[in-house]
LOLUMTOR-327627 format. One record per residue (C-alpha): residue number from 1; residue in three letters; x, y, z. Coordinates in steps of 0.1 Angstrom, whole numbers. Example, Ala and Ser with C-alpha at 12.3 -4.5 7.8 and 13.67 -1.06 7.14 Angstrom:
<pts>
+------+------+-------+-------+-------+
| resi | resn |    xx |    yy |    zz |
+------+------+-------+-------+-------+
|    1 |  ala |   123 |   -45 |    78 |
|    2 |  ser |   137 |   -11 |    71 |
+------+------+-------+-------+-------+
</pts>
This chain:
<pts>
+------+------+-------+-------+-------+
| resi | resn |    xx |    yy |    zz |
+------+------+-------+-------+-------+
|    1 |  unk |   935 |   869 |   663 |
|    2 |  unk |   934 |   907 |   660 |
|    3 |  unk |   922 |   908 |   695 |
|    4 |  unk |   950 |   887 |   710 |
|    5 |  unk |   977 |   908 |   691 |
|    6 |  unk |   960 |   940 |   704 |
|    7 |  unk |   960 |   926 |   738 |
|    8 |  unk |   997 |   916 |   735 |
|    9 |  unk |  1008 |   951 |   723 |
|   10 |  unk |   993 |   970 |   752 |
|   11 |  unk |  1009 |   945 |   776 |
|   12 |  unk |  1044 |   953 |   759 |
|   13 |  unk |  1034 |   991 |   763 |
|   14 |  unk |  1025 |   987 |   799 |
|   15 |  unk |  1059 |   968 |   803 |
|   16 |  unk |  1077 |   997 |   785 |
|   17 |  unk |  1062 |  1023 |   808 |
|   18 |  unk |  1073 |  1004 |   838 |
|   19 |  unk |  1109 |  1003 |   827 |
|   20 |  unk |  1106 |  1040 |   818 |
|   21 |  unk |  1094 |  1049 |   852 |
|   22 |  unk |  1118 |  1025 |   868 |
|   23 |  unk |  1145 |  1046 |   847 |
|   24 |  unk |  1133 |  1080 |   857 |
|   25 |  unk |  1132 |  1070 |   891 |
|   26 |  unk |  1171 |  1058 |   890 |
|   27 |  unk |  1179 |  1088 |   875 |
|   28 |  unk |  1163 |  1111 |   900 |
|   29 |  unk |  1182 |  1091 |   928 |
|   30 |  unk |  1215 |  1098 |   911 |
|   31 |  unk |  1206 |  1136 |   909 |
|   32 |  unk |  1195 |  1136 |   943 |
|   33 |  unk |  1230 |  1121 |   955 |
|   34 |  unk |  1252 |  1140 |   930 |
|   35 |  unk |  1236 |  1175 |   941 |
|   36 |  unk |  1238 |  1166 |   977 |
|   37 |  unk |  1273 |  1157 |   973 |
|   38 |  unk |  1277 |  1188 |   955 |
|   39 |  unk |  1261 |  1208 |   984 |
|   40 |  unk |  1283 |  1191 |  1010 |
|   41 |  unk |  1315 |  1208 |   993 |
|   42 |  unk |  1303 |  1242 |   996 |
|   43 |  unk |  1318 |  1266 |  1021 |
|   44 |  unk |  1299 |  1293 |  1042 |
|   45 |  unk |  1302 |  1320 |  1016 |
|   46 |  unk |  1291 |  1299 |   988 |
|   47 |  unk |  1261 |  1289 |  1010 |
|   48 |  unk |  1253 |  1322 |  1018 |
|   49 |  unk |  1253 |  1335 |   981 |
|   50 |  unk |  1229 |  1304 |   973 |
|   51 |  unk |  1206 |  1316 |  1001 |
|   52 |  unk |  1211 |  1284 |  1021 |
|   53 |  unk |  1219 |  1282 |  1058 |
|   54 |  unk |  1241 |  1256 |  1074 |
|   55 |  unk |  1211 |  1242 |  1093 |
|   56 |  unk |  1193 |  1239 |  1058 |
|   57 |  unk |  1222 |  1221 |  1044 |
|   58 |  unk |  1224 |  1195 |  1071 |
|   59 |  unk |  1188 |  1188 |  1070 |
|   60 |  unk |  1194 |  1183 |  1030 |
|   61 |  unk |  1224 |  1160 |  1035 |
|   62 |  unk |  1206 |  1141 |  1063 |
|   63 |  unk |  1177 |  1129 |  1037 |
|   64 |  unk |  1181 |  1094 |  1021 |
|   65 |  unk |  1188 |  1093 |   985 |
|   66 |  unk |  1154 |  1086 |   975 |
|   67 |  unk |  1139 |  1114 |   990 |
+------+------+-------+-------+-------+
</pts>
């Protein structure tokens, strides 16, 4: 009986980790999307202040949200 309970507890823990990993990945995708939206709004002066060229901005904006 104890062995069965231990196995179930491990399975629940594994499930929790999968949900946490999924949640973390979704949050990262949201962050990528939000920061790229903000990057798109910067003018040339602001880009220069950040040390980013227009070409670098375009490369970043061309990436899909999951990268």
